[in-house]
N, C-alpha and C positions, 0 to 999 in steps of 0.2 A: 497480629498487629491491627491498632484500631482503624488507619484508613484502609485497608484492605475490606477490613469488615463492612465499612462504611461503605466502600463500591461495590460490594458483590449485593448487598441490603438493594443499592439504585438498579443494578443488574435484574435483579428478580423485579424489580417495579416497572422495567422498561420491557419486558418480555412478552407482555401484552401488546404494546404498541407495534411491535415489529413483526406484525404481520405478514406481510406483503414484501418483495424482493424488489418489485418497482413500486411505481406510482409517486402519487407525490411525497417524496423525502428532503427536506433540506441537506445542506453540505455534503451532496454526494462528491465533492471533490477529493474527502478526504481516503474515499475508498481506491484513487491514484498512487502508486508506488512513487516515493520520495526519492529514492537514490536509484544507479544504475544498477548496483550488483540486485537489487529488489526486484527491479522492470526485468533484469535478464534470468531470475528465475520461476520467471512466469508471472510475477507482480503480486502474488500470495505465498508467503513462506514466515512461518512463526517460530521453527526451531535450526535456522543458519546460525551456527553461533561463533563467532571472530570478533575481531575488533573493529568493525565496521560501525560505526556508532549510529549511522542511520538503520541500522535495522530497528533499534530499539523502537520506532514509527511501527514497526511490521507486530511485534512483539516487547513490551517492556522487561519482561522476565531476561532478553537476552542482554540486560546494560550488565558488562562483566568489567573485572579487572583490565584488560586488552583493551578495553576500550578509553582507560583513563588517561585524559590530556590528550584526546584525540579531538581534530578540528576537520571537521568535511563541509564545502560546498558544492553543490548541485544544483546544475543546469537542464531542462529539457526544452526542447523545441517540438513541440507537438503539430499537427496538422494546422493550415490555415495561418493566424497570427498570434495563437495561442501559447504561452510562455510559460513556464514555472521554474522558481529558484527555491533553493532550500539551503539551510546552513544548520549543523548540529556540533554541539561541543558536550564532553562527559570530562567529567571529576569526581575524585574520591575525598569527603572531608573525613579529617580524622575523628570527630564526635558525630557529626551528622549522618554517615555513609555515604551511598554510592550514586551520583546524579547525571541527570542529564537534561540538556535545555536545545529546545531548535525553534526554528521560523520558518513557516512554508509561503510560499506567495506565487498567486495564478493571476495574470494578464491575460485577457480574451482580446487585447485590443480597443481599438478606435472605433466608435459606432458613429454614425451619420442622425443626428434628431431633426424629426421633422414633423410639420403641424399636420392637423386634420385633412389637407388639402393638397401634401406630401410636397409641401415646402420646406428646403433645408431651415433650420433655425440655429446647426452649429453642432457639435458633437457629444459624446460623453464615453465614460470609460466604464467598463464592465472589471471587478477583480475580487479574486477570495484570498484569504491569508489566515494562518494559524498560529498560535502563539502556545509551545506545549512545556511542560515542567515532568521529567521522571524518575521514580525513584524506584532501587532495588536491593532485595537485600536474599544473602546466601545464606542456607543452613546446610551443609553438608553436599550433598548429591543435587540440592533442591532449590531452587531459584523462586522467587516472586515478586512482581513488580508490579507498578501502576504510572498511569499517564494521566495529569490533569490537561485538559485543551480548551483553549476560547478561540472560537471559530466565528469568521465575520465575512458576510457576504454582501457587496457593496454594486448596487446598479445604479448608474447616474446621481452618485450621493446618498440614495436611499438604502439602508442597513439592515441586516439581519444579522443576529446577534445569537451565540449558543454556547452553553458550557457541557463539557463533553470529558469522559473519560473512559481508559482502557484498562483491564487490567488481564494480568497473564502470568502464566508458571512455567515452569521450565525442568527439566528431568536430564542431568548431564550424567552419561555411564561414568562410573569411576574409571573404569578398564579400558572398556571397546569405545572406539569414537561412533557415539550413536548420541543423540540429542532426541526428547521428546516434548512439544509445546503445545499449548494450550493458551488461546486468547480470545477474550470478549472485545471487541470492539466498538468504539463509537455509544458509548452507554450516555446517556445525555437528556438536554431539554434546551429546546430553543428560548431563549429568553426573551428574544424582540423577534417579531415575525417582519418582513417587509408590509410598510404601510398599515403595519399595525391589524392585520388581519389574521386570520386564521394562523394557529401552530402546525408545523409540519412533525414528521415523525424524524427524528435521526436513521443514521443510514447504520444500523446494528448489524453486526456479525458475529457469529460464532466461528474459531476455525481452530484444528488440530491437525498438526503434522509432526513428522518424525524425518529425520535426517541421519544418515548412516556410511560412511566408509568401509568399505570393507580392509582389511588386514594388511592385505599386500596389492592394492590396487590403487593407482591414482586419480580415483574419482570419487565424489561425493554425491550420494542422490538423495534427494527429499519428495517426499508425496505429502500434499495440505489439502485436508477436508475444509471446504467453507460452506456456508449458511446451513449448519448444523441443526438448527432449530427449525427447518422447513425443506421436507424433502423432494416435492415438485417443484423448480424453479425455471422448469420449461414456458415458454410466452409463445402462442399461437396467433400469428396476424389474422384476425378474421377476415380482414378486405384480402391476403394474399389468395392469389389464383393457385388451386392445388394441379397435380398432376391429371392427364386426361388418358381414360383406360382404352381400350380397344374399340368399343363404343363410341367413344368421344363424351360420355360422361365425367364429371371432375371428381377426382378420386379427392376425398376431405383428408388433413391430416391427422395423425393420431400422434399421442406421447405414447413412447416404448420406455419399458422399465429401463432397458440399458442406458436410453439417452439421460433421463430423471438422472441415473446414477451417476453418471461419465461427468454429468454438468457440475458437480460439488468437488471434483479433484484438478490440481493443477500439479504437475510433474515439471521438478528441476535438476540437473546437474551441474558438477563443477569439476572440471578436470583439472589437477595439480599436476600442473608440466614441474612447478617449483616454487620454493615460498615467494618468489619475487615474480611469477607469470601462472595467471590461471582463465580458462575460458569457460565460461557457463554457456548454459541455452535452458530454455523452459517452456512449456505449453501450458496453454490455460482451454480447457474444453469450450467451457462457459462462454468467453469472450470469441472464441471462433463462430461458434452457433449463432450469437446473438448480432455479431458485425460483420457477417457474411453478406455478401451480396446475392441476389435470386441465381443467379446461375454461375457465380465466382466465389471463391473463399482467398485465393490468392494465399499469402503468408499468415493471414487473420488468425489471432492464438498464440503464436510462434514467436520467440525474444531470442538473443543471442547476445553475447557480451564477453568481455575481457577484463584483466586486471594487469597491470604494469607497474612496478614499484622499481622505482629508482631512488638510490640513498633515501632520503628520508620522506620523500613524496610519493604516494600511490596515486595513479591513473585508472579509473575504472570507466569504462565505455559497455554502454550496450545500446540496442535495436530491438526494440518491441514492435511488433504489428499488431495494429489494434483493428485496422481495415483493408481490404486489397489494394485500395488506393495508395497507400504507404506508409511509411512507418514513423514512430517518435524516439529521438535519438537525446538517449541521456548520457551526460558527461558528469564524474564526478572527480575531485580532487581534494585528497585526503592528506593530513600530515599530523605526527606526533609533536607537539607544542613544546613537550619536554626537551625533546632531542634539538629541535632548533635554538632552545635558550640557552643550553648547554654549549653548544657552537657558538653562538655569541658572546657569552661570557668567558670562552680560550681565546679568541681572537684578539 
């Protein structure tokens, strides 16, 4: 497909700009999960196949026939006053194929604006939002998809604008419950930086994962690798105090091969009690290492969630621990709009 070739070209051009995981990158909110299911599976998952239209944000190749006419609304309460909302919808057009659209909005609360002397002059808001359109096509066991995104960050009315894209592929085994996904995320360019300053890199990532359900077990397991373009993603704080040896000398922190490797993986599991009730859990090692306190980790890196379906509505809830001080709570409600229209017409 022509649009896929163009996006792959953009990917090759963007790789030199994605040399560092941290540092000065714009629109890092695009790395956050947008729904309960994605958060419960560890926040990164490119292979969990199903009818949840929100998973298109994780990998556009996950867009499939089960998502047709699915409408989903999500809400997240982060720490402090930070709140996130997301709406997604998928449909299939007879001539144009299968599409999905979504809008994602984050609000960071109200801030007091002060002058140079510290006197309050009023208040201002900070928010981010994204508009996305996705398209996917299937050929036998393979699906390829792409998402075009407009991202905007606003601080006190000053805006930064970016144009980005995701490109993904999916292999679904024709006989076994096995899917393998690959996604290149946030390929793009900052069209307008804040205050017309220097343009920043996009939060690019390359992710590869697989989901598998053993034939006679009610559980689906997922393993996802991220930051495939850079092996060493470990950051050691140069100002952090190390442990002391028996002579009172400070032991400098060192990077180990095992830690470097483990930070690339996210583990997710989905326990299937019935088609109407599922329980999910996930673990993100990179998150646990980066967000733990010096002497405590708490539940950082872990996530739990559940799905309950009642008639035509499906309720998803998850709790993801980003920090030892507490968790972020995700609520997602979705429904098949075609079923609602049928019920309305029969009344």
